[in-house]
C-alpha positions as CSV (number, residue, x, y, z in Angstrom):
1,M,-34.2,22.0,-13.6
2,N,-33.0,25.5,-14.1
3,A,-29.4,25.1,-15.4
4,P,-28.2,28.2,-17.1
5,N,-27.2,28.6,-20.7
6,A,-23.6,27.6,-21.5
7,P,-21.0,30.2,-20.7
8,G,-20.8,32.8,-23.4
9,A,-23.9,31.5,-25.2
10,T,-25.1,34.8,-26.7
11,I,-27.0,35.3,-29.9
12,D,-25.5,37.5,-32.6
13,R,-28.6,39.6,-33.5
14,D,-27.2,41.0,-36.8
15,R,-26.5,37.5,-38.0
16,Q,-29.9,36.3,-36.7
17,R,-31.7,39.0,-38.7
18,A,-29.8,38.3,-41.9
19,L,-30.4,34.6,-41.7
20,A,-34.1,35.1,-40.9
21,R,-34.5,37.1,-44.1
22,A,-33.0,34.3,-46.1
23,L,-35.0,31.5,-44.5
24,R,-38.3,33.4,-44.8
25,T,-38.1,33.0,-48.5
26,V,-38.3,29.1,-48.3
27,L,-40.5,28.6,-45.2
28,P,-44.2,28.9,-44.8
29,R,-45.8,31.8,-42.8
30,R,-45.2,31.2,-39.1
31,G,-42.5,28.7,-40.0
32,L,-39.7,30.7,-38.4
33,L,-39.4,31.6,-34.8
34,Y,-36.9,34.1,-33.4
35,R,-38.4,35.9,-30.4
36,E,-37.1,34.6,-27.1
37,E,-40.6,33.7,-25.8
38,D,-41.1,31.6,-29.0
39,T,-37.7,29.8,-29.0
40,R,-37.7,29.1,-25.2
41,P,-39.7,25.8,-25.6
42,Y,-36.8,24.5,-27.8
43,E,-34.0,25.3,-25.4
44,C,-33.6,21.6,-24.4
45,D,-35.0,18.1,-24.7
46,A,-36.1,16.0,-21.8
47,L,-32.6,16.3,-20.4
48,T,-33.2,19.7,-18.9
49,L,-29.9,19.9,-17.1
50,H,-28.5,21.6,-20.2
51,R,-30.4,24.5,-21.8
52,R,-29.5,26.9,-24.6
53,L,-31.6,29.2,-26.7
54,P,-31.3,28.7,-30.5
55,M,-30.6,31.6,-32.8
56,L,-33.6,30.6,-34.9
57,V,-36.2,27.8,-35.0
58,A,-37.2,26.5,-38.5
59,L,-40.5,24.7,-38.8
60,P,-40.6,23.3,-42.4
61,E,-43.7,21.4,-43.6
62,T,-42.2,19.5,-46.5
63,G,-39.0,17.7,-47.4
64,E,-38.3,20.3,-50.0
65,Q,-38.4,23.0,-47.4
66,V,-36.0,21.0,-45.2
67,R,-33.6,20.8,-48.2
68,R,-33.7,24.5,-48.8
69,V,-33.2,25.4,-45.2
70,L,-30.1,23.1,-45.1
71,R,-28.7,24.6,-48.3
72,I,-29.1,28.2,-47.0
73,C,-27.4,27.2,-43.7
74,H,-24.6,25.3,-45.4
75,E,-23.8,28.2,-47.7
76,R,-23.6,30.6,-44.8
77,G,-21.7,28.3,-42.5
78,V,-24.6,28.1,-40.0
79,P,-24.8,24.9,-37.8
80,V,-28.1,23.0,-37.7
81,V,-29.5,20.9,-34.9
82,P,-32.4,18.5,-36.0
83,R,-35.2,17.9,-33.6
84,G,-38.3,15.8,-33.4
85,A,-40.7,15.9,-30.4
86,G,-37.9,16.7,-27.9
87,T,-38.6,13.6,-25.8
88,G,-34.9,12.5,-25.9
89,L,-33.1,12.1,-22.6
90,S,-29.5,12.8,-23.5
91,G,-29.5,16.3,-24.8
92,G,-29.3,15.1,-28.4
93,C,-31.2,18.1,-29.8
94,T,-29.9,20.8,-27.4
95,P,-29.7,23.8,-29.7
96,L,-26.8,26.3,-30.4
97,P,-26.9,30.0,-29.9
98,D,-25.2,30.5,-33.3
99,G,-27.3,27.9,-35.1
100,V,-30.7,26.9,-36.4
101,L,-32.9,24.4,-34.6
102,L,-34.6,22.5,-37.4
103,S,-37.9,20.8,-36.2
104,T,-39.4,18.1,-38.4
105,A,-42.5,17.9,-36.2
106,K,-44.8,19.3,-39.0
107,L,-43.8,16.5,-41.4
108,N,-46.3,14.2,-39.8
109,R,-48.2,12.3,-42.5
110,V,-48.6,8.5,-42.8
111,L,-47.7,8.2,-46.5
112,R,-48.6,4.6,-47.0
113,I,-49.7,1.4,-45.2
114,D,-49.0,-1.8,-47.2
115,P,-50.8,-4.6,-45.4
116,L,-49.6,-7.2,-47.9
117,A,-45.9,-6.3,-47.6
118,R,-46.5,-5.4,-43.9
119,T,-44.8,-2.1,-44.1
120,A,-45.6,1.6,-43.3
121,T,-43.9,4.6,-44.9
122,V,-44.2,7.7,-42.9
123,E,-42.8,11.2,-42.6
124,P,-40.3,12.0,-39.7
125,G,-42.8,13.7,-37.5
126,V,-45.2,10.8,-37.2
127,R,-45.6,9.7,-33.6
128,N,-44.5,6.2,-32.7
129,L,-48.0,5.2,-31.5
130,A,-49.7,6.7,-34.5
131,I,-48.0,4.1,-36.7
132,S,-49.7,1.3,-34.8
133,E,-53.0,3.2,-34.8
134,A,-52.9,3.5,-38.6
135,A,-52.0,-0.1,-39.0
136,A,-54.5,-1.5,-36.5
137,P,-57.4,-1.9,-39.0
138,H,-55.2,-4.4,-40.8
139,G,-54.4,-6.4,-37.7
140,L,-50.8,-5.0,-37.7
141,H,-48.7,-2.9,-35.4
142,Y,-45.2,-1.3,-35.1
143,A,-43.4,-3.2,-32.4
144,P,-40.8,-0.8,-30.7
145,D,-42.7,0.8,-27.9
146,P,-40.7,3.3,-25.8
147,S,-42.4,4.7,-22.8
148,S,-42.8,8.1,-24.6
149,Q,-44.5,6.4,-27.6
150,I,-47.6,8.6,-27.3
151,A,-45.4,11.7,-28.1
152,C,-42.0,10.6,-29.5
153,T,-41.6,10.7,-33.3
154,I,-40.3,8.0,-35.6
155,A,-37.3,10.1,-36.8
156,G,-36.3,10.6,-33.2
157,N,-36.6,6.8,-32.6
158,V,-34.3,6.2,-35.6
159,A,-31.8,8.9,-34.4
160,E,-31.5,7.3,-31.0
161,N,-32.3,3.6,-31.9
162,A,-35.2,3.6,-29.4
163,G,-36.4,0.4,-27.8
164,G,-39.2,-0.2,-25.3
165,V,-40.6,-2.8,-23.0
166,H,-41.1,-5.3,-25.8
167,C,-37.7,-5.0,-27.4
168,L,-36.4,-8.3,-26.0
169,K,-38.7,-10.3,-28.4
170,Y,-39.3,-7.8,-31.2
171,G,-36.1,-5.9,-31.3
172,L,-35.0,-2.2,-31.2
173,T,-35.7,0.4,-33.9
174,V,-32.7,-1.0,-35.9
175,H,-34.5,-4.4,-36.2
176,N,-37.8,-2.9,-37.4
177,V,-36.8,-0.3,-40.0
178,L,-36.3,-1.2,-43.6
179,R,-35.5,2.2,-45.2
180,V,-34.5,5.7,-44.2
181,R,-34.4,8.7,-46.6
182,G,-32.7,11.9,-45.5
183,L,-30.7,14.9,-46.4
184,T,-27.1,15.7,-45.8
185,M,-26.0,19.1,-44.5
186,D,-25.6,20.4,-48.0
187,G,-29.0,19.3,-49.1
188,E,-28.1,16.1,-50.9
189,V,-30.7,13.3,-50.8
190,V,-29.4,10.1,-49.3
191,E,-31.2,6.8,-48.9
192,F,-30.3,3.9,-46.6
193,G,-31.7,0.4,-46.9
194,S,-34.5,-0.8,-49.1
195,E,-38.0,-2.2,-49.0
196,A,-36.6,-5.2,-50.7
197,L,-34.6,-8.0,-49.0
198,D,-31.4,-6.3,-49.9
199,A,-30.1,-2.9,-51.2
200,P,-27.4,-2.1,-53.8
201,G,-24.0,-1.0,-52.5
202,L,-22.9,-0.9,-48.9
203,D,-25.5,-1.7,-46.3
204,L,-25.4,1.6,-44.3
205,L,-28.9,1.4,-42.7
206,A,-27.6,0.5,-39.3
207,L,-25.1,3.3,-39.5
208,V,-27.7,6.0,-39.7
209,I,-29.9,4.4,-37.1
210,G,-28.6,5.7,-33.8
211,S,-26.5,8.4,-35.4
212,E,-28.2,11.1,-33.3
213,G,-28.8,13.6,-36.1
214,M,-25.1,14.0,-36.9
215,L,-25.1,12.4,-40.4
216,A,-28.3,13.3,-42.0
217,V,-31.7,14.9,-41.4
218,I,-34.4,12.2,-41.7
219,T,-37.3,13.0,-44.1
220,E,-38.9,9.6,-44.6
221,V,-38.9,6.2,-42.9
222,T,-40.3,2.8,-44.0
223,V,-40.9,0.4,-41.1
224,K,-41.8,-3.2,-40.7
225,L,-45.3,-4.0,-39.4
226,L,-46.0,-7.2,-37.4
227,P,-49.3,-9.1,-36.8
228,T,-50.9,-7.9,-33.6
229,P,-50.7,-10.8,-31.1
230,Q,-54.0,-12.5,-30.4
231,F,-53.5,-12.8,-26.7
232,A,-51.1,-11.8,-23.9
233,R,-50.6,-12.4,-20.3
234,C,-48.1,-11.0,-17.7
235,V,-46.4,-12.6,-14.8
236,M,-45.5,-10.5,-11.8
237,A,-42.8,-12.1,-9.6
238,S,-41.5,-10.9,-6.2
239,F,-38.0,-11.4,-4.9
240,G,-36.5,-10.9,-1.5
241,D,-33.3,-9.3,-2.8
242,V,-32.1,-7.7,-6.0
243,V,-29.3,-10.2,-6.6
244,T,-31.8,-13.1,-6.8
245,A,-34.0,-11.1,-9.1
246,G,-31.1,-10.5,-11.4
247,H,-30.2,-14.1,-11.5
248,A,-33.8,-15.0,-12.3
249,V,-33.5,-12.9,-15.4
250,A,-30.5,-14.9,-16.6
251,E,-32.3,-18.2,-15.7
252,I,-35.3,-17.3,-17.9
253,I,-33.0,-16.5,-20.9
254,G,-30.9,-19.6,-20.1
255,A,-34.0,-21.8,-20.3
256,G,-34.4,-20.8,-23.9
257,L,-37.4,-18.5,-23.2
258,I,-37.8,-15.2,-25.0
259,P,-40.7,-13.4,-23.4
260,A,-42.4,-10.5,-25.2
261,G,-41.3,-8.3,-22.2
262,L,-39.0,-8.8,-19.3
263,E,-38.8,-5.8,-17.0
264,M,-37.4,-5.2,-13.5
265,M,-38.3,-2.7,-10.8
266,D,-36.6,-2.4,-7.4
267,Q,-38.5,-1.7,-4.1
268,S,-37.8,2.0,-4.3
269,A,-39.4,2.1,-7.7
270,T,-42.5,0.1,-6.9
271,R,-43.1,2.2,-3.8
272,M,-42.8,5.3,-5.9
273,V,-45.3,4.3,-8.6
274,E,-47.9,2.3,-6.7
275,P,-49.6,5.4,-5.1
276,F,-49.8,6.9,-8.6
277,V,-51.2,4.0,-10.7
278,H,-52.4,1.4,-8.1
279,A,-50.9,-1.5,-10.2
280,G,-51.1,-4.0,-7.3
281,Y,-47.3,-4.3,-6.9
282,D,-45.8,-6.2,-3.9
283,L,-44.4,-3.3,-1.9
284,D,-42.6,-5.7,0.5
285,A,-40.5,-7.2,-2.3
286,A,-36.9,-6.0,-2.8
287,A,-37.6,-6.3,-6.5
288,I,-40.2,-7.4,-8.9
289,L,-40.0,-8.9,-12.4
290,L,-42.7,-8.3,-15.1
291,V,-42.6,-11.1,-17.7
292,E,-45.0,-11.1,-20.6
293,A,-45.9,-13.8,-23.1
294,D,-47.9,-13.1,-26.2
295,G,-49.1,-15.1,-29.3
296,T,-51.9,-17.6,-29.6
297,P,-53.7,-18.5,-26.4
298,E,-52.1,-21.9,-26.6
299,E,-48.6,-20.5,-27.0
300,V,-49.2,-18.0,-24.2
301,E,-50.4,-20.6,-21.7
302,D,-47.4,-22.9,-22.5
303,Q,-44.9,-20.1,-22.0
304,I,-46.5,-18.7,-18.9
305,A,-46.3,-22.2,-17.3
306,Q,-42.6,-22.5,-18.2
307,V,-41.8,-18.9,-17.0
308,T,-43.6,-19.5,-13.7
309,A,-41.7,-22.7,-13.1
310,V,-38.4,-21.0,-13.8
311,L,-39.2,-18.1,-11.5
312,R,-40.2,-20.3,-8.6
313,R,-37.0,-22.4,-9.0
314,A,-35.0,-19.1,-9.2
315,G,-36.3,-18.0,-5.7
316,A,-39.4,-16.0,-6.4
317,T,-41.3,-15.4,-3.1
318,R,-44.6,-14.7,-4.9
319,V,-45.9,-15.1,-8.4
320,A,-49.1,-13.6,-9.8
321,V,-50.4,-14.0,-13.3
322,S,-52.8,-11.6,-15.0
323,E,-56.2,-13.1,-15.3
324,S,-57.7,-10.4,-17.6
325,E,-56.5,-7.8,-20.1
326,A,-57.3,-5.1,-17.7
327,E,-55.1,-6.7,-15.0
328,R,-52.3,-7.2,-17.6
329,L,-52.4,-3.5,-18.5
330,R,-52.5,-2.6,-14.8
331,F,-49.3,-4.6,-14.2
332,W,-47.6,-2.6,-17.0
333,A,-49.1,0.8,-16.0
334,G,-46.6,1.2,-13.2
335,R,-43.6,0.4,-15.4
336,K,-44.8,2.8,-18.1
337,A,-45.5,5.5,-15.5
338,A,-42.2,5.4,-13.8
339,F,-41.0,8.7,-15.1
340,P,-44.1,10.8,-14.3
341,S,-44.2,9.0,-10.9
342,A,-40.7,10.3,-10.2
343,G,-41.9,13.8,-11.0
344,R,-44.5,13.5,-8.2
345,V,-42.1,12.6,-5.5
346,S,-39.1,14.7,-6.4
347,P,-38.5,18.3,-7.7
348,A,-36.3,16.8,-10.5
349,Y,-34.9,13.5,-11.6
350,Y,-32.0,12.4,-13.8
351,C,-32.7,9.3,-15.9
352,M,-29.6,7.2,-16.8
353,D,-29.2,4.7,-19.6
354,G,-26.3,2.3,-19.1
355,T,-26.4,-1.3,-20.4
356,I,-24.6,-4.3,-18.8
357,P,-24.6,-8.1,-19.2
358,R,-27.6,-9.6,-17.6
359,K,-25.5,-11.7,-15.2
360,R,-24.2,-8.5,-13.7
361,L,-27.6,-6.9,-12.9
362,G,-27.5,-7.8,-9.2
363,E,-23.9,-6.5,-8.9
364,M,-24.9,-3.2,-10.5
365,L,-28.0,-2.7,-8.3
366,L,-26.0,-3.3,-5.1
367,A,-23.4,-0.8,-6.3
368,I,-26.1,1.8,-7.0
369,Q,-27.3,1.3,-3.4
370,E,-23.8,2.2,-2.2
371,M,-23.8,5.2,-4.5
372,E,-27.1,6.4,-3.0
373,R,-25.4,6.6,0.4
374,K,-22.2,8.1,-1.1
375,Y,-24.1,11.0,-2.8
376,G,-27.0,11.3,-0.4
377,L,-29.6,10.9,-3.2
378,R,-32.3,8.4,-3.8
379,C,-32.2,6.3,-7.0
380,P,-35.2,4.1,-7.9
381,N,-34.4,1.6,-10.7
382,V,-36.7,0.5,-13.5
383,F,-35.2,-1.1,-16.6
384,H,-35.3,-3.6,-19.5
385,A,-33.9,-6.5,-17.6
386,G,-34.1,-8.8,-20.6
387,D,-31.3,-7.0,-22.4
388,G,-29.6,-5.4,-19.4
389,N,-30.6,-1.8,-20.3
390,L,-30.7,0.1,-17.0
391,H,-32.8,3.3,-16.3
392,P,-31.8,4.4,-12.8
393,L,-33.8,7.5,-11.8
394,I,-31.6,9.8,-9.7
395,L,-33.9,12.1,-7.6
396,F,-32.7,15.5,-6.6
397,D,-33.7,19.1,-6.0
398,D,-32.8,21.3,-9.0
399,S,-32.9,24.5,-6.9
400,D,-29.8,23.2,-5.0
401,P,-26.5,23.5,-7.0
402,G,-24.9,21.0,-4.7
403,Q,-27.5,18.4,-5.4
404,I,-27.3,19.1,-9.2
405,A,-23.5,18.5,-9.0
406,R,-24.0,15.3,-6.9
407,A,-26.7,14.0,-9.3
408,E,-24.4,14.5,-12.3
409,A,-21.4,12.8,-10.5
410,F,-23.8,9.9,-9.5
411,G,-24.8,9.5,-13.2
412,V,-21.2,9.5,-14.4
413,E,-20.2,6.8,-11.8
414,I,-23.1,4.6,-13.0
415,L,-22.0,4.9,-16.7
416,E,-18.4,4.2,-15.9
417,L,-19.3,1.2,-13.8
418,S,-21.4,0.0,-16.7
419,V,-18.3,-0.1,-18.9
420,T,-16.2,-1.8,-16.2
421,L,-18.9,-4.5,-15.9
422,G,-18.6,-5.2,-19.6
423,G,-21.4,-3.0,-20.8
424,T,-21.9,0.3,-22.6
425,I,-22.6,3.9,-21.7
426,T,-26.0,3.8,-23.5
427,G,-28.7,1.5,-24.7
428,E,-31.4,3.5,-26.3
429,H,-31.2,7.1,-25.1
430,G,-28.0,8.0,-27.1
431,V,-24.9,9.9,-26.1
432,G,-26.0,13.5,-26.9
433,L,-24.4,16.0,-24.7
434,E,-24.9,14.0,-21.5
435,K,-22.4,11.2,-22.1
436,I,-20.0,12.6,-24.6
437,M,-17.0,12.6,-22.3
438,Q,-17.8,9.0,-21.2
439,M,-17.0,8.0,-24.7
440,C,-13.4,8.4,-23.7
441,N,-13.9,5.5,-21.3
442,Q,-15.9,3.4,-23.8
443,F,-13.6,3.7,-26.8
444,T,-9.9,3.6,-27.6
445,P,-8.3,6.6,-29.4
446,Q,-8.2,4.6,-32.6
447,E,-11.9,3.8,-32.4
448,L,-12.8,7.5,-31.7
449,E,-10.8,8.5,-34.8
450,R,-12.8,6.0,-36.9
451,L,-16.0,7.5,-35.6
452,R,-14.8,11.0,-36.4
453,A,-13.9,9.8,-39.9
454,I,-17.5,8.6,-40.5
455,K,-18.8,11.9,-39.3
456,R,-16.5,13.7,-41.8
457,A,-17.5,11.5,-44.7
458,F,-21.2,12.5,-44.3
459,D,-20.7,16.1,-43.0
460,P,-17.3,17.5,-44.1
461,S,-18.4,21.0,-43.0
462,G,-19.1,19.7,-39.5
463,L,-22.3,21.8,-39.3
464,L,-24.9,19.1,-38.6
465,N,-25.4,18.8,-34.8
466,P,-21.7,19.7,-34.3
467,D,-21.4,19.8,-30.5
468,K,-22.7,16.2,-30.3
469,A,-19.6,15.0,-32.2
470,I,-17.0,12.6,-31.0
471,P,-14.7,14.0,-28.3
472,S,-11.1,14.8,-29.5
473,L,-8.1,13.2,-27.9
474,H,-7.3,16.5,-26.3
475,R,-10.7,16.6,-24.6
476,C,-10.3,13.0,-23.5
477,A,-6.9,13.8,-21.9
478,E,-8.4,16.8,-20.2
479,Y,-11.3,14.7,-18.9
480,G,-8.9,12.2,-17.5
481,R,-6.9,14.8,-15.7
482,M,-10.0,16.4,-14.2
483,K,-11.1,13.1,-12.9
484,V,-7.8,12.5,-11.2
485,V,-7.9,15.8,-9.4
486,G,-11.6,15.6,-8.6
487,G,-12.5,18.5,-10.8
488,K,-15.5,19.0,-13.1
489,L,-15.4,19.7,-16.8
490,P,-17.5,22.7,-17.9
491,F,-20.5,22.5,-20.2
492,P,-19.0,20.5,-23.2
493,E,-18.4,23.2,-25.8
494,L,-16.4,20.8,-27.9
495,E,-14.2,21.5,-30.9
496,R,-16.1,21.6,-34.2
497,F,-14.7,19.9,-37.3
């Protein structure tokens, strides 16, 4: 996608040079980028619809360097946008032309693995998968497994409350993190949670998880480790229509079964990924469910039998059970490769992240089919069916301004329907820039003011990731007027605190 910088997004070169001189005193050699060709890779995250060049990119290598960068920026009134690996999908680390992009990617050490306490303490730039790799010799692993786990960092996971295909049984990031240490905008050290069962004072751990870099810059994380399951098998079930598949999800949960993974793909998605990974998907099915059981061999066989019986009663037209570890991994390969598969069949794609009650899944999928006809764009669906977290992939040509506009309108309609159906505008990708105006639909004016008050309590200067802040009542009113007349809001240059 080649969306331009925001209107008026120019860099003040005099201010850039003055700030660079100050930051060079606290950063290592090559720890500061300012030339356009060097800062260009940081102009966006995986939501490439919105791009802006940062004034400077800071690459600290220690927590103390992070603190000094923040202090200098705070004293000079310079906004700071934290960034991990840049795999986020909502524009959460889109930079500012008058600010510093602060990357924590070089703080990438596994500080401690405690196999007895079953914990790992790591720096913010440690990759999600690297935690499990470090814990593997002890028979342990870190459970949350987003599709980008080979690249995404733990601080980014904490900032967005990332999930993954096994989040139904093992939980999201918020359920697997014990302690977070960070720095406020003025360089004060703050700590949330504890490695003990409880922490003194207010329990604010869940507040910082999912706060999208607006409250503190994360410098250290302690996570829970779980025993690696002895055995796992996966059921692949085919359905003749998406409504029946959606009801089958509710039937599984209603039967008291909590699979390790419960994912759904519609026919458009399976036909998109099968030529890429050769997973053996039923391409004649309107939708498939992937249901995984893990544990001891006895536990797995018992749950597989129960799941298979429920799926057949719920109307599955075909049920296949993995007979080997290679086959199980092949079943999952297509689901894990959905995003790169979309890149093979379309010049660009826009991944959404609404969440709805499980019982409304079929209703939502039928509505998306109508939206495909309305906007003239294809939209394969892959998602965490177990918790109702949708990931529609809107396919479009990013060289066509008309298709870009239709793709964005398509996404907005999905998000707003998610709220109407009793859900939310996000599950694990966060709000970022992408969904900030849809917060006006999700929350009342009183709720928005409470969210703004929390932001002010941690960041009274309003300099930490400022344009990802909560929309003002004025902006919500403007958004409502523009929707009525069919207009489109400009790139959200929102008021700063």
